[in-house]
C-alpha positions, 0 to 999 in steps of 0.5 A: 850879566852883560857889561856893568854901568855901575860899580859898587864901592866894594866887592868880596873878590876881584878878578883881573884878566877875562881869558879862560882862567878869570872867566872860569874864575868869575863864574865859580865865585859867583855860583858860590855866592862871593860878590865878584867883579871881573876887569879886563882891558879888552872891550869884549871877553876871551883873553888872547886865546879866545880874542873876538870870539863874540865879535869875529867876522870869521863864522866858518868854524873850521877857519879858526878850529874847534879849540878857539870856539870853545871859548864861546861856552866860557863867555856864555857862562860869564855873561849869564852868572851873577859876577859883575863884568867890567871891560875896557877897565885898567887896574893900574894900582893895588894898595893894602887896606887892612885885610884887603885892597884898594884898586885903582881902576881906569875905564875910558879915561876916568879913574876910580877907586873901589875896596875888595877883599881877595884878588885873583890875577889872571893876566895870561901870557905874553909872546916871548921877545925875539930880539934879532937885528931889525926886529923894530923895522916896519913890517916885522911883528909877531905871529900872535898879532897877526892871529889877533888881526885874523880873529878880530878883523878877517885880515891875513898876511899878503904875498912876500910873507916869511914866518920865523920861529918855533913853539906850538903856536906856529903850527896852529896858526899856520893851519889857520892860514892854510884854512883861509886859503893864505900861503907864505914864502917860507917858514923858517924853523929856529928850533935847534936840531938837537933840541927836537927829540934828543932833549925831550925823549924823557917826556915823550911817554906823558906827551903820548898819553896827553891830549896834545898828541892827537892835536898836534899831529893834526895841526902839523899836517894842516900847517904844511900847506901854509908854506915851505918849511926850513928847518934847523935855521941857526941865525936870523936878520931882518933887513931894509932901510925904512921897512922890512925888505929882506930876511937873511937866515943861515941853515944847513951851512948856507947863508941865504936872503929872501925878498919879503914884504913882512916878517912874522916872528914867534918863539913861544910865550911866557907868563905875564908877570908885571902885575904880580910882580908889582903886588909883590908875589915871589917869583922864580927862575924856570930853566925849562921854560927859560923865564921868570914864573911866580911861585904858588901852590897847588891852589894858586895862592901866592906868597902875598896873602889874599892874592891868587894867581890863575892860569898862564900868568902863574906858568905857561900850561895852555888854555884848557889848563888855565880854565881849569886853574881858574875854577881852582883859584876861585874855590881857594878865594871863596875858602879864603873870604869864608864862604866855604871851608877847606874840606868843601874847597877840596872836595869841590876842587878835585875835578878841577884839579884831575882836569888840570893834571890831564892837560898838564901832561905832556907840557914839559915835552913841549917846553923842552922840545921847543925851548928857544935857542940862546942867540934868539934870546941873548942878542949881540952888538947893536940889536935893539933890546929895549924898544921904548928907550932904544937901548942896544945889547952893546950898551946893556954890556958896556953897563955891566962892565962899568959896574951895573950889577942887575936890572934894577940898577940898569934902569939908572944906567940906561932907562931900560924897563922905564918906558911905556911897556914897563919892561914887558918886551925887555925884562927877560933879555936884559936879565939874561944878558946880565947874567951872561956877562956876569958869569951868573944865572938869571935866577941870581940876577933877578928881574926888574923890580916893578912899581905901580902904576903898572900902566901908563896913565894921564894926569887927567885920570889921576885928577878924576880920582875921588877927592873926599871920603864921601865921594870914596863911599859913593857908588862909582858910575861907569860910562857904558 
């Protein structure tokens, strides 16, 4: 089905997020006869990993690689199934109504209400904050943002570009740049030297027998053509008056400055937990991935009845593992709704469970290998922590010394986490800063406690909500 122009007042299942997990979940649920609606903020399906797969101007497959074009099959399956698909739609509030939920959804500036029996939250991953001095200067952006520009508009970095950071995404993007004929001035590898093999050797057998080994070797070989690599970078700073002009780094006992016009930063991805957090799903601190992740069982079921989590939003595992997880979550939802029993769920889910286990094999090796160094996660001095409210690391630490005990109290002190991003870009940093200052752990300090609306909305959107019981029962019409 293509994008719908009308929604029913109720569905059995709502899937939030049209990445690999969300698309796979919607297809499997629809195949099981579940009345399903898939909501996504973007104008076309694909999520971040398959962003623009139906609209990209880059039609030469070798530029973005076969893994990217795998997403076309998922999109085709979604658009060919019986699930309703609502792009440009933001689910900004969820309310428990009896055994189900009422969703508040905005599309093109108009808000609507509808009811569902079950939720699958597939909000995916986001890039980890990289709070170095100068990271808010114009000309500094994330590697993921640069990749989106490449996928959706065919735009590539110009002369004077430096790439800095670590993680599996870096070789992929550099290989894509190289395929497009782009070279960068330097690649500053921030992976700690003692981390590269020493900490990960226990997991090397799993990695050697995983699908990642051959892919990783091929990517590293192609990525070398993108630019000169400097390894063991111990510190990093962006310098400039009104925009970035230079990058200062320290490696091999020397401090070096490079002139540049743009700096692309990346140090891995973390689960996008804001939606699950606001619903009330239990979370835990993952010491290996250095982030908070929701607590789920083998089927993706969360601590909140009727809410199943799927894909990287439930723990970073990669696109193909997320796709399998979406199928698993859909079968769990179909069972919870009553379309199938637990025996049917288990039998139908066995291939997806095996597929996910295959793609998870070797993942811990990557997590250990590329765990960001503390100095790139826990800033000092006047480095900005909360970009929305322009709060610095120094201010956060001063508040702790004044008696602030956690992230939620920090909101009262400094308004951290209360800006438009709702803590997406400062949550991890604030928790780790507080933990370090108090001699505690992020697990003990905790994360922001989030409230709906999960995304900024206008008074006009609130005013457009149904005002009477009769209007709530009417079919919600959405603009095409």
